[in-house]
C-alpha positions, -999 to +999 in steps of 0.1 A: -082-267+875-090-241+846-072-248+816-072-223+787-063-240+751-053-220+722-063-240+694-058-230+658-083-250+640-076-234+606-042-250+606-050-284+621-048-313+595-068-338+616-038-361+619-050-372+653-014-371+670-027-351+699-053-376+705-031-404+705-007-386+728-033-375+754-029-395+786-063-385+801-082-388+767-092-350+768-091-348+730-113-365+704-111-364+667-146-365+649-146-361+611-110-347+612-120-319+637-104-318+672-125-313+702-110-306+737-124-315+772-108-289+793-122-305+823-101-337+818-068-316+808-039-319+830-018-294+812+009-321+803+015-303+770+020-336+750-004-326+725+013-292+720+046-308+716+035-335+690+012-314+670+031-310+635+013-279+626+018-260+659-019-257+661-021-263+698-010-239+727-018-248+763-015-215+783-005-213+818 
């Protein structure tokens, strides 16, 4: 499954809410920077819904 993630890193505050919500561990946080493993993503959009800054958009 090909997943396109629109991530606005310039507004991300590194809170790790998205990391904690991801059921497949497709998101990691290193030095307050978010990294996505698109090969693991199942498009549940939990990360998108939980991000307090609106920095994540999973595109259909």
